[in-house]
C-alpha positions as CSV (number, residue, x, y, z in Angstrom):
1,X,103.2,70.0,16.5
2,X,100.5,72.8,17.8
3,X,101.6,75.3,14.9
4,X,101.3,72.3,12.4
5,X,98.0,71.4,14.1
6,X,97.1,75.1,14.7
7,X,98.4,75.7,10.2
8,X,96.1,72.8,9.4
9,X,93.3,73.7,11.2
10,X,93.4,77.6,10.1
11,X,93.8,76.4,6.3
12,X,90.8,73.9,6.5
13,X,88.6,76.6,8.1
14,X,89.4,79.0,5.2
15,X,89.0,76.8,2.7
16,X,85.9,75.5,4.1
17,X,84.7,79.3,4.4
18,X,86.0,79.8,1.1
19,X,84.0,77.2,-0.1
20,X,80.5,78.7,1.2
21,X,81.1,82.0,0.3
22,X,81.8,81.4,-3.2
23,X,78.5,79.4,-3.5
24,X,76.8,82.6,-2.2
25,X,78.8,84.6,-4.6
26,X,79.8,86.4,-1.1
27,X,84.0,87.1,0.3
28,X,83.7,87.0,4.2
29,X,86.9,88.1,5.7
30,X,87.9,85.8,8.3
31,X,87.3,88.7,11.2
32,X,83.8,88.8,10.1
33,X,83.0,85.0,10.7
34,X,81.9,83.4,13.8
35,X,85.3,82.1,15.0
36,X,87.3,84.9,16.2
37,X,90.5,83.1,16.4
38,X,90.8,83.1,12.8
39,X,90.9,87.2,12.4
40,X,92.3,88.4,9.5
41,X,94.6,90.4,11.9
42,X,95.9,87.6,13.8
43,X,96.4,85.7,10.1
44,X,98.4,88.8,8.7
45,X,100.6,89.1,12.2
46,X,101.3,85.4,11.9
47,X,102.3,85.6,8.0
48,X,104.7,88.5,9.2
49,X,106.3,86.6,11.8
50,X,106.5,83.6,9.5
51,X,108.5,86.0,6.7
52,X,110.7,87.3,9.4
53,X,111.6,83.9,10.3
54,X,112.3,83.0,6.8
55,X,114.8,86.2,6.5
56,X,116.6,85.3,9.6
57,X,117.0,81.6,8.3
58,X,118.3,83.4,4.6
59,X,120.7,85.9,6.9
60,X,122.3,83.0,9.2
61,X,123.1,80.7,6.1
62,X,124.6,84.0,4.7
63,X,126.5,84.3,7.8
64,X,125.0,87.9,8.4
65,X,123.9,87.4,12.2
66,X,123.3,90.9,12.7
67,X,120.6,90.9,10.1
68,X,119.4,87.8,11.7
69,X,119.0,89.6,14.7
70,X,117.0,92.4,12.9
71,X,114.5,90.8,11.4
72,X,114.0,88.6,14.6
73,X,113.4,92.2,16.6
74,X,110.8,93.1,13.6
75,X,108.9,89.7,15.2
76,X,108.9,91.8,18.5
77,X,107.2,94.8,16.7
78,X,104.1,92.7,14.8
79,X,101.3,93.6,16.3
80,X,99.1,90.7,17.1
81,X,94.9,91.1,18.0
82,X,94.6,91.5,22.0
83,X,94.3,88.3,23.8
84,X,95.5,85.9,20.6
85,X,97.2,83.2,22.6
86,X,99.3,82.3,18.8
87,X,100.6,86.0,19.5
88,X,102.0,85.4,22.6
89,X,103.6,82.4,21.9
90,X,105.1,83.6,18.4
91,X,106.9,86.5,20.7
92,X,107.8,84.1,23.1
93,X,109.3,82.3,20.2
94,X,111.1,85.1,18.7
95,X,112.4,86.0,21.8
96,X,114.2,82.8,22.5
97,X,115.6,82.7,19.0
98,X,117.0,85.9,19.1
99,X,118.7,85.6,22.7
100,X,120.1,82.3,21.0
101,X,121.3,84.2,17.8
102,X,122.7,87.0,20.5
103,X,124.4,84.5,22.1
104,X,125.8,83.1,19.0
105,X,127.5,86.6,18.3
106,X,128.9,86.2,22.1
107,X,126.7,88.9,23.2
108,X,125.5,87.4,26.4
109,X,124.3,90.7,28.1
110,X,122.1,91.2,25.1
111,X,120.6,87.6,25.0
112,X,119.9,88.2,28.8
113,X,117.7,91.4,28.4
114,X,115.8,89.8,25.5
115,X,115.1,86.6,27.9
116,X,114.1,89.2,30.8
117,X,111.8,91.4,28.8
118,X,110.2,88.2,27.5
119,X,109.7,85.9,31.0
120,X,108.6,89.3,32.6
121,X,105.7,90.5,30.6
122,X,102.8,88.0,31.8
123,X,102.1,84.7,29.7
124,X,100.1,81.7,30.0
125,X,101.8,78.7,30.1
126,X,102.9,76.5,27.2
127,X,105.7,75.0,25.3
128,X,107.0,78.5,24.3
129,X,107.0,79.5,28.1
130,X,109.1,76.9,28.9
131,X,111.2,77.3,26.0
132,X,112.1,80.9,26.6
133,X,113.2,79.6,30.3
134,X,115.6,76.6,29.1
135,X,116.9,79.7,26.7
136,X,117.0,81.6,30.6
137,X,119.1,78.6,31.7
138,X,121.6,78.6,28.4
139,X,122.3,82.5,29.3
140,X,122.9,82.0,32.6
141,X,125.2,79.0,31.5
142,X,127.0,81.1,29.0
143,X,127.7,84.2,32.1
144,X,128.7,81.7,34.6
145,X,131.3,80.5,31.7
146,X,132.5,84.4,31.1
147,X,133.1,84.9,34.8
148,X,135.1,81.4,35.8
149,X,138.1,82.6,35.5
150,X,137.7,85.8,37.7
151,X,134.5,85.6,39.5
152,X,133.9,82.1,41.2
153,X,131.2,83.0,43.4
154,X,129.6,84.8,40.3
155,X,129.7,82.1,38.3
156,X,128.5,79.7,40.9
157,X,125.5,82.0,41.3
158,X,125.0,82.0,37.5
159,X,124.9,78.2,37.3
160,X,122.7,78.2,39.7
161,X,120.3,80.4,38.3
162,X,120.6,78.7,35.5
163,X,119.3,75.0,37.2
164,X,116.3,77.1,38.5
165,X,115.6,78.0,34.6
166,X,115.9,74.8,33.7
167,X,113.7,73.3,36.6
168,X,111.0,75.8,35.7
169,X,110.9,74.9,32.1
170,X,110.4,71.6,33.4
171,X,107.7,72.6,35.9
172,X,105.9,73.9,33.0
173,X,106.7,71.7,30.2
174,X,105.2,69.2,33.1
175,X,101.9,70.9,33.5
176,X,101.1,71.6,29.7
177,X,101.8,67.6,29.1
178,X,99.4,67.0,32.2
179,X,96.6,69.4,30.7
180,X,97.2,67.7,27.2
181,X,96.2,64.2,28.7
182,X,93.6,65.4,30.4
183,X,92.0,66.8,27.8
184,X,92.6,63.5,25.5
185,X,90.7,61.8,28.0
186,X,87.1,61.2,27.4
């Protein structure tokens, strides 16, 4: 829902700014407007990420998870403006999706690496961080299943790690919801 709201806000702001600049006969790039959240750099980076997600969708539809993973990895290389929350969230989202693709390919260790890198970076609490913790739980579960027949204690430890990751996701989502509720109050 936040992505839709952000997209509508960006489109409305760009539309209004375009109308004002056309009347004056001047085109002002978003980076030069008062609202730094609408910078050209941010819009370009978000556009790149969106295109890579579409590529990943098509590769998955064609049965090519390797190419899909490659497209999602490209998002991790997109340069977002420093401090852009949307950039941080886009990278967290891409990591979660890439980890799920890697799990689907049976590459549990690679999925774990992708998730762990995302969780190691400082991030503000958001739906996307909570989602990455949820995917972390899924990775721990998959690893536990792979150990069930050979390492009962290891499998149990992985299930406990999955439970902890799910609890962390729930806690973050609850705090985010409380913040949203607080903002909505007059």
